[in-house]
Structure formats: structure tokens, C-alpha cells
N, C-alpha and C positions, 0 to 999 in steps of 0.2 A: 509901724508909724508911717503914714503917708507923707511924702515930701512934695514940695511945690514944683511948678513948671521950670524954674531955674535949675533945679537939681536934675530933672529929666533932660533938659537941654544940654547941661554940662556932661551928663553921662553919654548922650548921643555923640557929641563932638569928641569926647575922649575915646570912645569906641572906634569912631571913624579914623581918628589919628593912630590908634593902635593898629588897626588894619592896614593903614598906609605905611606904617613902619615895619610891618611884617615882611620877611624875606620874599623877594620876587614880586611884590605888589607894585602895580603901576598906578595905584590909587593916589590921587592928590586931593588934599583937603585944605581949604582956606576958610577960616571962620572969623566972624566979627561978633559984636554983641548980639545982633539980632538976625544975622544971615550966615549961611554956610554954602560954599561952592564945592561941589564934589565932582571930580573927573576920574572916571575909572569904575571898576567893578567893586561892589560891596557885598560882603557875605551877609545876606539879609537875616538868616537864622541867628547869627551871633548878635546882630544889632537888635533884633526883636527881644532876645533874652536879656540884654542889657537894659532895654526900656522896661520890660516887665519887672525885672529885679528892682529897678529904680523906683517904679511906681509902688511896688509892694513894700518898699523900705529896706531892700537888701543893701549889701555893701556898695 
């Protein structure tokens, strides 16, 4: 089942926050309803997987 843009947006922000909370990360994430500010390095492979799962209807 495909989910809408809000679901994808939420998944992206949650993944960025997860990465920011991981040990040793200097990543900082600030998100509002329609914008996100990211300072630091992001693991792009992990982020892409979350987006793909979200679009495909994964958890």
C-alpha cells in the first residue's frame, strides 16, 4: 500500500533524528511542519532505504 507525502516526510525526519542520536554523531536536525535544517553528515544509504521503504509501504 502506498502512503502519501506526509508519511515520507515523517520517515525522513525520523531517520535524520535517529542518525543524530546515534553515538558520536555531530549531526543536528531541526524540523518544522514544512522545513528541515540539517547540520552535519548524513548516512545517505540509510536515508535512501528509509525513503524507499516508506514509499513501498514498509514499516
